[in-house]
DRENVEX-687964 format. One line per field, with one value per residue (C-alpha): residue number from 1; chain; z negated, x negated, y. Coordinates in pm, 1 decimal. Layout:
// residues N
nr	[NUM	...] $
kette	[A	...] $
w	[Z	...] $
u	[X	...] $
v	[Y	...] $
This chain:
// residues 403
nr	[1	2	3	4	5	6	7	8	9	10	11	12	13	14	15	16	17	18	19	20	21	22	23	24	25	26	27	28	29	30	31	32	33	34	35	36	37	38	39	40	41	42	43	44	45	46	47	48	49	50	51	52	53	54	55	56	57	58	59	60	61	62	63	64	65	66	67	68	69	70	71	72	73	74	75	76	77	78	79	80	81	82	83	84	85	86	87	88	89	90	91	92	93	94	95	96	97	98	99	100	101	102	103	104	105	106	107	108	109	110	111	112	113	114	115	116	117	118	119	120	121	122	123	124	125	126	127	128	129	130	131	132	133	134	135	136	137	138	139	140	141	142	143	144	145	146	147	148	149	150	151	152	153	154	155	156	157	158	159	160	161	162	163	164	165	166	167	168	169	170	171	172	173	174	175	176	177	178	179	180	181	182	183	184	185	186	187	188	189	190	191	192	193	194	195	196	197	198	199	200	201	202	203	204	205	206	207	208	209	210	211	212	213	214	215	216	217	218	219	220	221	222	223	224	225	226	227	228	229	230	231	232	233	234	235	236	237	238	239	240	241	242	243	244	245	246	247	248	249	250	251	252	253	254	255	256	257	258	259	260	261	262	263	264	265	266	267	268	269	270	271	272	273	274	275	276	277	278	279	280	281	282	283	284	285	286	287	288	289	290	291	292	293	294	295	296	297	298	299	300	301	302	303	304	305	306	307	308	309	310	311	312	313	314	315	316	317	318	319	320	321	322	323	324	325	326	327	328	329	330	331	332	333	334	335	336	337	338	339	340	341	342	343	344	345	346	347	348	349	350	351	352	353	354	355	356	357	358	359	360	361	362	363	364	365	366	367	368	369	370	371	372	373	374	375	376	377	378	379	380	381	382	383	384	385	386	387	388	389	390	391	392	393	394	395	396	397	398	399	400	401	402	403] $
kette	[A	A	A	A	A	A	A	A	A	A	A	A	A	A	A	A	A	A	A	A	A	A	A	A	A	A	A	A	A	A	A	A	A	A	A	A	A	A	A	A	A	A	A	A	A	A	A	A	A	A	A	A	A	A	A	A	A	A	A	A	A	A	A	A	A	A	A	A	A	A	A	A	A	A	A	A	A	A	A	A	A	A	A	A	A	A	A	A	A	A	A	A	A	A	A	A	A	A	A	A	A	A	A	A	A	A	A	A	A	A	A	A	A	A	A	A	A	A	A	A	A	A	A	A	A	A	A	A	A	A	A	A	A	A	A	A	A	A	A	A	A	A	A	A	A	A	A	A	A	A	A	A	A	A	A	A	A	A	A	A	A	A	A	A	A	A	A	A	A	A	A	A	A	A	A	A	A	A	A	A	A	A	A	A	A	A	A	A	A	A	A	A	A	A	A	A	A	A	A	A	A	A	A	A	A	A	A	A	A	A	A	A	A	A	A	A	A	A	A	A	A	A	A	A	A	A	A	A	A	A	A	A	A	A	A	A	A	A	A	A	A	A	A	A	A	A	A	A	A	A	A	A	A	A	A	A	A	A	A	A	A	A	A	A	A	A	A	A	A	A	A	A	A	A	A	A	A	A	A	A	A	A	A	A	A	A	A	A	A	A	A	A	A	A	A	A	A	A	A	A	A	A	A	A	A	A	A	A	A	A	A	A	A	A	A	A	A	A	A	A	A	A	A	A	A	A	A	A	A	A	A	A	A	A	A	A	A	A	A	A	A	A	A	A	A	A	A	A	A	A	A	A	A	A	A	A	A	A	A	A	A	A	A	A	A	A	A	A	A	A	A	A	A	A	A	A	A	A	A	A	A	A	A	A	A	A	A	A	A	A	A	A	A	A	A	A	A	A	A	A	A	A	A] $
w	[-11492.7	-11402.7	-11542.0	-11509.7	-11374.4	-11612.8	-11953.3	-11917.0	-11939.0	-11638.5	-11884.0	-11692.9	-11347.3	-11224.0	-11049.0	-10670.6	-10583.9	-10282.1	-10293.7	-10492.6	-10544.7	-10570.6	-10650.6	-10605.8	-10685.8	-10375.5	-10354.3	-10110.7	-10189.0	-10558.0	-10804.5	-11069.2	-10953.3	-10814.3	-10440.8	-10245.2	-10277.8	-10106.7	-10082.4	-9959.8	-9818.5	-9841.7	-9469.9	-9512.5	-9532.5	-9328.1	-9317.7	-9162.3	-9174.4	-9023.3	-9002.0	-8930.4	-8627.2	-8647.8	-8316.9	-8477.1	-8654.7	-8824.8	-8659.9	-8917.7	-8816.4	-8450.5	-8542.0	-8793.8	-8533.6	-8289.0	-8602.3	-8701.0	-8347.7	-8512.5	-8886.9	-9146.1	-9394.5	-9532.3	-9614.4	-9701.1	-9837.1	-9896.7	-10066.6	-10044.8	-9656.4	-9440.5	-9122.1	-8934.2	-8654.3	-8593.9	-8234.1	-8080.4	-8358.2	-8626.1	-8455.7	-8426.4	-8804.6	-8900.4	-8692.0	-8871.8	-9237.7	-9078.0	-8928.6	-9310.2	-9477.3	-9227.7	-9290.1	-9695.2	-9670.4	-9400.2	-9109.2	-8815.4	-8804.1	-8583.4	-8899.1	-9157.0	-9143.4	-9260.8	-9452.6	-9507.6	-9743.5	-9857.6	-9628.3	-9261.1	-9000.8	-9166.8	-9056.0	-9230.2	-9413.2	-9350.8	-9532.4	-9848.5	-9799.7	-9697.6	-9959.6	-10218.2	-10046.7	-10236.7	-10592.7	-10446.8	-10307.8	-10624.2	-10844.9	-10640.6	-10893.5	-10837.8	-11196.2	-11064.3	-10926.6	-11204.7	-11129.6	-10764.1	-10771.2	-10925.6	-10691.6	-10411.7	-10535.8	-10442.9	-10600.7	-10770.9	-11156.9	-11268.9	-11101.4	-10943.1	-10943.5	-10970.9	-11032.0	-11041.6	-11063.3	-10866.1	-10822.6	-10516.6	-10432.4	-10419.1	-10738.0	-10884.1	-10652.3	-10765.0	-10594.0	-10688.8	-10534.3	-10537.7	-10375.9	-10368.4	-10245.6	-10432.3	-10147.0	-9780.5	-9812.8	-9608.3	-9472.6	-9110.6	-9161.4	-9506.9	-9811.4	-9747.2	-9844.3	-10040.4	-10039.0	-10155.6	-10217.9	-10264.0	-10343.4	-10129.1	-9803.0	-9558.4	-9155.7	-8973.1	-8824.8	-9093.6	-9307.2	-9013.3	-9021.9	-9412.2	-9430.6	-9150.4	-9368.9	-9688.4	-9530.9	-9462.2	-9800.6	-10004.3	-9866.8	-9556.9	-9870.0	-10013.4	-9950.5	-10151.2	-9912.9	-9581.0	-9449.3	-9257.5	-9308.0	-9046.6	-9278.8	-9409.9	-9404.6	-9565.8	-9605.8	-9694.8	-9753.1	-9803.7	-9906.0	-9893.0	-10176.2	-10390.0	-10324.6	-9956.4	-9861.8	-9702.0	-9623.5	-9543.9	-9936.2	-10002.0	-9767.5	-9904.3	-10221.4	-10158.3	-9926.4	-10239.8	-10490.0	-10240.0	-10201.5	-10589.9	-10595.8	-10300.1	-10415.5	-10767.2	-10598.8	-10337.8	-10679.5	-10866.4	-10562.7	-10598.2	-11005.9	-10907.4	-10636.5	-10673.0	-10914.1	-10962.8	-11289.6	-11140.0	-11004.9	-10796.2	-10616.8	-10295.0	-10172.5	-9901.5	-9874.1	-9630.9	-9331.8	-8992.8	-9027.6	-9207.6	-8974.0	-8992.5	-9380.1	-9406.9	-9200.9	-9452.3	-9709.2	-9582.1	-9509.4	-9889.3	-9996.5	-9802.5	-9829.0	-9997.1	-10126.3	-10282.1	-10414.5	-10617.5	-10708.9	-10868.5	-11089.1	-11180.7	-11316.0	-11103.9	-10949.1	-10651.3	-10449.3	-10192.5	-10141.0	-10077.4	-9920.2	-9643.8	-9606.4	-9578.8	-9252.2	-9124.3	-9096.0	-8725.7	-8756.3	-8470.3	-8527.6	-8936.9	-9099.7	-9374.7	-9494.3	-9591.7	-9776.9	-10176.6	-10385.9	-10698.6	-10949.9	-11133.6	-11263.8	-11208.7	-10895.2	-10795.0	-10450.7	-10276.5	-9940.6	-9856.1	-10129.8	-10501.4	-10723.6	-10960.4	-11258.2	-11256.7	-11424.3	-11435.2	-11755.3	-11619.3	-11306.4	-11533.4	-11788.7	-11483.8	-11338.4	-11617.5	-11694.5	-11601.2	-11383.5	-11185.0	-10883.3	-10581.7	-10432.3	-10140.0	-9990.4	-9597.5	-9591.2	-9266.1	-9263.6	-9450.8	-9452.7	-9732.4	-9748.9	-10055.0	-10085.0	-10391.0	-10424.8	-10633.4	-10698.9	-10550.3	-10796.2	-10865.4	-10941.5	-10584.9	-10438.6	-10643.8	-10575.0	-10211.0	-10213.1	-10400.3	-10223.7	-10070.5	-10346.9] $
u	[-10196.3	-10111.8	-9693.8	-9613.5	-9224.2	-9120.0	-9216.6	-9534.7	-9337.4	-9118.0	-8827.1	-8613.7	-8713.9	-8393.8	-8426.7	-8314.5	-8108.7	-8267.0	-8569.1	-8870.8	-9199.7	-9529.5	-9888.9	-10245.6	-10576.6	-10748.9	-11075.3	-10996.1	-11274.4	-11344.2	-11300.4	-11045.0	-10791.1	-10474.9	-10456.2	-10236.7	-9868.8	-9578.9	-9227.4	-8957.2	-8615.7	-8275.1	-8150.0	-7884.8	-8115.6	-8151.6	-8490.1	-8526.7	-8901.5	-9088.8	-9444.3	-9710.5	-9763.9	-10110.1	-10270.3	-10547.1	-10270.8	-10375.4	-10347.5	-10042.8	-9873.1	-9892.5	-9761.9	-9507.8	-9345.1	-9365.5	-9188.5	-8945.6	-8744.1	-8674.9	-8499.4	-8716.6	-8804.5	-9094.0	-9352.6	-9775.4	-9959.9	-10325.8	-10497.4	-10906.8	-10869.9	-10734.7	-10765.8	-10764.0	-10968.9	-11068.2	-10948.8	-10829.8	-10974.7	-10822.4	-10455.4	-10557.4	-10629.3	-10328.8	-10148.0	-10354.1	-10212.9	-9845.9	-9879.8	-10019.7	-9772.2	-9458.5	-9638.6	-9605.8	-9255.2	-9104.1	-9021.8	-9177.5	-9491.8	-9251.9	-9068.4	-9326.1	-9474.5	-9794.5	-9949.2	-10321.5	-10459.5	-10773.3	-11127.9	-11125.2	-11307.3	-11407.8	-11241.4	-10998.1	-11144.2	-10820.2	-10983.6	-10962.9	-10597.3	-10463.0	-10662.1	-10484.7	-10136.2	-10019.2	-10076.0	-9858.0	-9609.3	-9608.8	-9551.9	-9239.7	-8983.2	-8677.3	-8833.6	-9181.6	-9157.6	-9387.9	-9683.8	-9615.0	-9669.6	-10002.7	-10100.2	-10097.8	-10275.1	-10595.7	-10729.0	-10390.0	-10440.9	-10107.3	-9829.5	-9550.7	-9209.9	-8860.5	-8506.7	-8148.4	-7828.0	-7515.3	-7130.4	-6969.4	-6615.0	-6686.4	-6906.2	-7231.8	-7561.9	-7935.5	-8171.1	-8518.8	-8879.5	-9279.0	-9514.8	-9855.7	-10129.0	-10316.3	-10530.3	-10499.1	-10155.2	-10024.4	-9711.4	-9597.8	-9339.3	-9368.1	-9594.8	-9888.1	-9693.8	-9370.3	-9149.2	-8754.4	-8500.5	-8121.6	-7890.0	-7620.2	-7475.5	-7565.8	-7577.0	-7874.2	-7806.8	-7659.6	-7993.0	-8230.9	-8047.5	-8052.3	-8427.6	-8509.4	-8319.5	-8506.9	-8832.4	-8764.3	-8627.6	-8922.4	-9246.7	-9246.5	-9207.9	-9552.9	-9902.3	-10233.3	-10487.0	-10337.5	-10446.8	-10225.1	-10315.8	-10352.6	-10118.5	-9838.9	-9568.3	-9251.5	-8981.5	-8633.5	-8435.2	-8099.1	-8042.0	-7686.0	-7658.6	-7450.1	-7172.0	-7059.0	-7078.5	-6769.7	-6703.0	-6842.5	-6838.2	-7056.9	-7309.0	-7323.1	-7327.7	-7610.9	-7820.4	-7808.9	-7933.8	-8238.6	-8313.5	-8371.7	-8570.1	-8776.4	-8823.8	-8949.6	-9185.2	-9319.6	-9330.8	-9536.7	-9770.8	-9865.3	-9920.1	-10127.3	-10330.4	-10676.1	-10865.9	-10527.5	-10440.9	-10109.4	-9798.5	-9669.3	-9356.7	-9387.8	-8996.9	-8975.2	-8652.7	-8418.4	-8628.5	-8471.1	-8469.1	-8596.4	-8860.1	-9036.8	-8996.4	-9141.6	-9447.4	-9521.0	-9493.1	-9700.9	-9954.5	-9953.2	-9977.9	-10254.0	-10493.8	-10794.3	-10843.0	-10479.1	-10566.7	-10852.5	-10708.8	-10390.5	-10689.8	-10887.4	-10500.9	-10633.2	-10327.5	-10524.6	-10225.0	-10421.5	-10496.0	-10104.6	-10000.8	-10294.1	-10195.8	-9825.8	-9910.5	-10142.9	-9853.1	-9795.1	-9444.9	-9342.6	-9230.7	-9299.2	-9284.3	-9505.8	-9380.2	-9050.7	-9193.7	-9156.6	-9310.4	-9273.5	-9488.8	-9199.7	-8979.4	-9239.1	-9210.8	-9551.0	-9542.9	-9193.1	-9242.5	-9587.4	-9779.1	-9829.8	-9533.8	-9588.4	-9458.3	-9640.3	-9910.7	-10225.8	-10163.2	-9795.6	-9966.6	-10199.6	-9949.5	-9766.0	-10024.4	-10231.9	-9906.8	-9930.0	-9599.6	-9514.0	-9347.9	-9459.2	-9109.8	-9205.2	-8886.6	-8882.6	-8592.9	-8518.8	-8198.9	-8055.0	-8266.5	-8462.4	-8749.9	-8892.9	-9220.1	-9442.6	-9811.2	-10105.8	-10441.3	-10778.0	-11030.7	-11401.3	-11303.5	-11120.9	-11437.6	-11637.4	-11360.7	-11361.5	-11790.3	-11785.6	-11481.3	-11682.8	-11973.9] $
v	[9050.5	8702.4	8590.2	8243.4	8278.1	7950.1	7780.3	7551.1	7285.3	7342.8	7318.2	7614.2	7420.9	7263.8	6949.6	6915.3	6606.3	6512.7	6619.9	6437.6	6555.3	6359.1	6477.1	6315.3	6443.5	6365.5	6561.7	6740.0	7005.9	6945.8	6640.3	6632.5	6864.4	6826.5	6945.3	6663.4	6734.2	6481.5	6635.6	6303.0	6452.8	6247.2	6179.8	6432.9	6695.7	7013.2	7217.7	7547.1	7741.3	8016.0	8054.8	8284.7	8534.7	8507.1	8418.6	8201.3	7969.1	7648.3	7292.2	7195.3	7488.4	7431.0	7050.4	7160.7	7391.7	7095.5	6838.6	7111.0	6958.2	6695.8	6570.5	6607.9	6339.4	6455.8	6723.2	6645.9	6981.8	6989.0	7239.0	7283.1	7286.2	7496.3	7313.7	7628.6	7720.6	7382.6	7347.4	7011.9	6780.8	6992.2	6885.3	6523.4	6495.9	6704.9	6413.0	6147.8	6271.7	6286.7	5885.2	5781.1	5960.9	5840.9	5477.3	5522.4	5732.4	5437.6	5730.4	5838.4	6047.8	6344.1	6370.1	6490.3	6865.1	6905.4	7190.8	7287.7	7575.3	7652.3	7743.7	7782.8	7618.9	7311.5	6946.9	6800.2	6505.5	6331.7	6022.3	6135.1	6266.6	5894.8	5783.8	6016.7	5934.9	5627.6	5784.7	6081.6	5856.6	5624.7	5951.2	6077.3	6238.0	6513.4	6672.5	6705.4	7113.7	7210.1	6973.3	7068.8	7464.6	7332.6	7069.2	7387.6	7649.7	7792.7	8116.8	8149.5	8178.3	8018.4	7827.7	8016.3	7854.7	7971.7	7842.5	7944.3	7762.8	7973.9	7862.5	7777.7	7722.2	7339.7	7332.6	7433.7	7395.7	7446.1	7663.5	7591.3	7689.2	7702.7	7922.5	7956.2	8321.9	8552.1	8683.1	8677.1	8874.7	9064.2	8770.1	8882.4	8630.5	8473.7	8390.8	8167.9	7828.7	7861.7	7575.7	7660.7	7388.1	7375.6	7046.1	7267.8	7128.6	7379.4	7363.5	7393.9	7710.9	7856.4	7764.3	7903.3	8234.7	8244.1	8150.0	8442.2	8712.5	8572.6	8587.0	8942.9	9051.9	8855.5	8704.4	8992.6	9309.1	9214.3	9287.6	9207.7	9310.5	9356.0	9043.9	8764.8	8429.0	8173.9	7911.7	8075.7	7892.6	7941.2	7638.3	7632.9	7256.3	7192.8	6836.9	6828.0	6639.1	6882.2	7130.2	7222.3	7577.4	7597.1	7968.2	8297.9	8351.7	8064.8	8126.1	8462.0	8342.0	8134.9	8343.3	8555.2	8283.1	8177.0	8534.0	8581.6	8286.7	8388.7	8732.7	8602.0	8399.4	8674.6	8939.7	8682.2	8664.3	9001.3	9015.9	8735.7	8888.2	8844.3	9081.1	9247.0	9443.9	9667.2	9554.6	9863.4	9881.0	10116.0	10252.6	10450.2	10657.2	10907.4	10774.0	10733.4	10333.7	10108.7	10036.4	10353.5	10320.2	10018.4	10133.3	10415.1	10184.4	9964.3	10262.2	10319.9	9981.8	9931.7	10166.0	10067.1	10441.9	10450.6	10082.5	10158.7	10504.6	10254.6	10049.6	10357.8	10503.4	10796.9	10971.3	11120.4	11235.9	11338.5	10984.0	10897.3	11161.7	11114.2	10705.3	10856.3	11076.7	10799.9	10585.9	10669.6	10787.2	10991.3	11357.0	11315.3	11662.8	11645.4	11966.8	11777.0	11446.9	11428.4	11238.9	11064.3	10855.7	10671.5	10950.6	11219.6	11441.4	11519.9	11655.1	11849.4	11956.0	11828.4	12013.9	11961.7	12067.1	12409.2	12193.8	11877.2	11806.5	11594.0	11392.4	11280.1	11125.9	10958.9	10820.1	10669.9	10567.2	10349.7	10161.5	9760.9	9858.4	10176.8	10278.9	10515.0	10658.8	10879.0	11053.4	11166.5	11369.1	11314.6	11020.9	10728.4	10497.4	10317.1	10013.9	9858.4	9648.1	9551.5	9536.4	9528.5	9770.8	9654.8	9618.6	9538.3	9103.9	9148.9	9174.4	8922.3	8613.3	8643.8	8724.6	8396.3	8201.1	7933.5	7836.2] $
């Protein structure tokens, strides 16, 4: 099911002026694999980020939140170890990494944002990361995006990267991003790890507003298994080395391009979901507000019974209707709900549509990509999320995760 968004040689990934990336094999958990990424930002860069709302958030998340108060000069990302559930010791270790990176890059520790992903409740191997930093710093290049996408992978089967160029009133701007994630995906702010950069000049306040809106339209609209990670982070950098976003029209144009890249990355996470064989769009329409539409959409997408039916290609409509009814939407009238699989009307007014035939549902659900569309018929709002099926391999991958 996994699909690489870009050519294997990274030819379609545009470098972003003012953002350099360097990679190393630090042996954080396993030898001979890329597992350490350093991103160096130009002094002109502005940075915004959103983080997990999981109350057991990881030490690097806590530290990154603090360091965002200062101008950011670098990001340091390791895989193999999440540095989560590690208490005060985890904070000390994350700060050690920031200090070592700051020494190597000639900035202050408080100007470095740390990020980690991997196994939870194990001490961060600081010595290995510090030893690997010179290799990563020596590798710093603006064209290193594909290698960087590979360096942040855990159970991912493919690197996730996307890039576009967009025309602003003062010239052409570049937007390039990478992400990682395949399991423990039901972001409550963003994805497990996502890093996106543009060379456009954008004020810090505008960048923060754009980042929040983009997260909701992309990473906050996906689910693989309904679990929110302790380490979720989405970072958006505007290096200031390219054209300025001078007007509201420029900001709108740039925000649309950033959203485009973020949605490509978010959907790539779902396509690469652990053990996934189906990519499913869930769209809920004619609700009273977007919040209740999202609530119903997630109820469908999170249901293990629905997701296993997706895997089997079995149009077990009762499972979908039951999930809608269990979404917790007050005053929802089952007798007004219509349900579609792709363009096939399978249920009308809360019951099986008389013209529906089982083979129509089978044909829709056995495709690698299809849409579940529910009409609540009580308003004008709508919401769309993306999800995948739940297969035997999902259980196997997670049962063997630490082995």
